[in-house]
C-alpha positions as CSV (number, residue, x, y, z in Angstrom):
1,X,-50.5,9.1,17.6
2,X,-48.9,10.8,14.5
3,X,-47.9,13.8,16.6
4,X,-46.3,11.6,19.2
5,X,-44.3,9.8,16.6
6,X,-43.1,13.1,15.1
7,X,-42.3,14.4,18.6
8,X,-40.4,11.2,19.4
9,X,-38.4,11.4,16.2
10,X,-37.6,15.1,16.8
11,X,-36.4,14.3,20.3
12,X,-34.3,11.4,19.0
13,X,-32.8,13.7,16.4
14,X,-31.9,16.3,19.1
15,X,-30.3,13.7,21.2
16,X,-28.3,12.3,18.3
17,X,-27.1,15.8,17.5
18,X,-26.2,16.4,21.1
19,X,-24.0,13.3,21.1
20,X,-22.3,14.4,17.9
21,X,-21.8,17.9,19.1
22,X,-20.8,17.0,22.6
23,X,-23.7,18.9,24.1
24,X,-26.9,20.6,23.0
25,X,-29.3,22.7,25.0
26,X,-33.0,22.0,24.6
27,X,-36.0,23.5,26.2
28,X,-38.1,21.4,28.5
29,X,-40.7,21.6,31.2
30,X,-40.3,20.1,34.7
31,X,-42.9,17.5,35.4
32,X,-41.8,16.0,38.8
33,X,-38.7,14.8,40.7
34,X,-38.1,11.1,40.7
35,X,-35.7,11.3,43.6
36,X,-33.1,13.9,44.7
37,X,-31.0,13.8,41.5
38,X,-33.4,12.6,38.8
39,X,-36.5,14.1,37.3
40,X,-39.1,13.7,34.6
41,X,-39.3,16.5,32.1
42,X,-41.3,17.0,28.9
43,X,-39.1,17.7,26.0
44,X,-40.9,18.3,22.7
45,X,-44.0,16.7,24.2
46,X,-42.1,13.6,25.2
47,X,-41.8,12.6,28.9
48,X,-38.1,12.1,29.4
49,X,-36.1,10.8,32.4
50,X,-33.2,13.3,33.1
51,X,-30.4,12.8,35.7
52,X,-28.9,16.0,37.0
53,X,-25.3,15.6,36.0
54,X,-22.6,15.9,38.6
55,X,-24.6,15.2,41.8
56,X,-25.7,12.2,43.7
57,X,-28.5,12.4,46.3
58,X,-29.6,9.9,49.0
59,X,-31.4,6.8,47.8
60,X,-34.8,5.8,49.0
61,X,-34.4,4.5,52.6
62,X,-31.4,6.7,53.3
63,X,-31.6,9.7,55.6
64,X,-32.5,12.9,53.8
65,X,-34.0,11.1,50.8
66,X,-37.4,12.8,51.3
67,X,-35.8,16.3,51.8
68,X,-33.6,15.9,48.7
69,X,-36.6,14.8,46.6
70,X,-38.7,17.7,47.9
71,X,-35.9,20.2,47.2
72,X,-35.4,19.0,43.6
73,X,-39.2,19.0,43.1
74,X,-39.5,22.5,44.4
75,X,-36.7,23.7,42.0
76,X,-38.1,22.1,38.8
77,X,-41.8,21.2,39.1
78,X,-44.0,23.1,36.6
79,X,-41.1,25.2,35.5
80,X,-39.4,25.9,32.1
81,X,-36.0,24.2,32.0
82,X,-32.9,24.6,29.9
83,X,-31.4,21.1,29.5
84,X,-27.9,20.8,28.3
85,X,-27.5,17.2,27.3
86,X,-24.2,15.7,28.4
87,X,-24.9,12.1,27.4
88,X,-27.7,9.5,27.1
89,X,-27.2,6.1,28.7
90,X,-29.4,3.3,29.8
91,X,-32.6,5.1,28.9
92,X,-31.6,8.2,31.0
93,X,-30.5,11.6,29.7
94,X,-27.6,13.1,31.8
95,X,-27.7,16.8,31.7
96,X,-26.9,20.2,33.2
97,X,-30.2,21.8,34.0
98,X,-30.9,25.5,34.4
99,X,-34.1,26.8,35.8
100,X,-34.9,30.5,36.4
101,X,-31.2,31.2,35.6
102,X,-30.0,28.8,38.3
103,X,-27.9,25.7,37.9
104,X,-29.9,22.9,39.5
105,X,-26.8,20.8,40.5
106,X,-25.3,23.9,42.2
107,X,-28.5,24.7,44.1
108,X,-28.9,21.1,45.4
109,X,-25.3,21.0,46.5
110,X,-25.4,24.4,48.1
111,X,-28.5,23.5,50.1
112,X,-26.7,20.3,51.3
113,X,-29.3,18.1,49.5
114,X,-26.8,16.3,47.3
115,X,-23.1,15.3,47.1
116,X,-20.8,16.4,44.3
117,X,-20.4,13.2,42.2
118,X,-16.8,13.7,41.0
119,X,-16.8,10.5,38.9
120,X,-19.6,11.7,36.8
121,X,-18.4,15.3,36.4
122,X,-14.7,15.6,37.2
123,X,-14.4,19.1,35.7
124,X,-17.2,20.6,37.9
125,X,-14.8,21.6,40.7
126,X,-17.1,24.4,41.7
127,X,-19.5,21.8,43.0
128,X,-16.8,20.4,45.2
129,X,-16.2,23.8,46.9
130,X,-19.9,24.3,47.3
131,X,-20.2,20.9,48.9
132,X,-17.3,21.7,51.3
133,X,-19.1,24.9,52.3
134,X,-22.4,23.1,52.9
135,X,-20.5,20.6,55.0
136,X,-18.6,23.3,57.0
137,X,-21.9,25.2,57.6
138,X,-23.8,22.0,58.5
139,X,-26.5,22.4,55.9
140,X,-28.9,19.6,54.8
141,X,-27.1,16.2,54.7
142,X,-24.3,17.8,56.8
143,X,-26.6,18.7,59.7
144,X,-25.2,17.4,62.9
145,X,-27.5,14.9,64.4
146,X,-29.5,15.9,67.5
147,X,-28.4,14.0,70.5
148,X,-31.3,11.7,71.8
149,X,-31.5,13.4,75.1
150,X,-32.2,16.7,73.3
151,X,-34.5,15.2,70.8
152,X,-36.7,13.6,73.5
153,X,-37.2,17.1,75.2
154,X,-38.7,18.6,72.0
């Protein structure tokens, strides 16, 4: 219990410093995806809910929810993460996440598994062009639907 309290205090300190400094990068470990743009990570032995800043993925019940969830899970599960904290709000840490040298938001948008969420990250214009390329190429969310008469013949 004492270790947990010390870890929680350390995590709270890191988060406070991040808000003062504007951003801080912490090491974490990917536990599992919650959906296509949110995950649970262990940071200093504390399970933390982290939202991938700058993207929005389908909600449960929407088309491509499962695919987006699986894509994020494949990127982060059981992997070491670099988590650059942007802000903490409503019990969720918003962050830029790097895994194996790759920006998770960029990977999700390139694959067509998430939209660029301009309201959340207006300066991340690179995500906008990646989304437009995914859309143009018909990747993921942007896959043209199969007409019913073709679907029935499969």
